[in-house]
N, C-alpha and C positions, 0 to 999 in steps of 0.2 A: 481566574482560571485555578481550578484544582490543578497540582500537576498529579495527580493520580487522574485527573483526565487526559494531562498531554503520554503521559503514559500508555494508559488504554489505546491512545491512535497510531502515535507509537508502537504497539504492536499490534494489532489491525493493520498497519501499513505494512507490517516485516509478514502481513502474512494475506497480504494483496498482488505479493510480488506473484507471478506464474511460474506454474509448475514445470521442474524442470523432465525432460524429452521422458529417461529412462522414468520416471513415475510410471506412463501407461508402457511398463515394457519395451517399452523399442531400445537397442542398445541407446549406450550411449555416443556422444561424441568426441571429440580428443575438447579440452573447455580451452578453449581462448584467453579466455582474464579471467579472475579469482572474482568468485560462488562473491562477494562481498558485496560486492558493487554491484548489483542488482538491488541485496535487500535492502545496503544503506542508503538508493534510490529510494524505494516501496514505503519506509521508515519516515524520510524527508516527507515524500509526497500524504502517504495519509498525517501526521503534525498539520499539513499547509489545508489538505482538504477536511480535518477535524477542522479549526479552525473555521475557515472558511464554510464549513454549513452554522458555526452557529452567529456566524456573523451576518450572513446574512437571510435565513429560516429564524431566529429563534431571540425568544429574547436568552440573558448572556447564563449560562449556568450555573447560576454561583449557588445555589440549593444542589449540591451532584446528586439529581435522580434517579433513578434506573432507567425510563420513558428519555432523560436528556443524553445519558450515555452511548445509549441502544441508537440512537437519532443519526446521534455525530457520528457514531462508529460504522453506519453507513457511507453516509460524508467523506469519511476515511477508509475506506474500504474502498468505492468506486475510486475517487480523486490515485490513488494506489495502485489502484488494477491497472486506469487510464495511461497515467505516465509510464509502467510495468513495464506493457506495449508499445509504446510509442520509444521506448529505452531500446526494444531489445531488437524494434524495426532499425532502428537508425542504425543500430552495433554492425546488423549487415540481417545476411537472410530473410527469404522472404514469409515467415512469420515467425508471429513475436514471440510465442511462446513455443521458442526455440531453449532456452537453457538458460 
């Protein structure tokens, strides 16, 4: 697989992490942990999600095409979002979209 495809999955994973509450004009609570933990988890989950999508649903994307990139990005986004929400629930609080 192309290194560019892995980079795309990492970027999509970064974007798949939940938005902080202040994004919706709610005052931010004190930040109990560094912001980079949730982003790093999202990046790793995005790479795993994109790779898993290619293993389950399709031929290997040897010729890197726009359709392949878009399809695998969907898998990367959903896995990143799922893992990010689970991390938010595990670290505390009632909502995964807290921080």
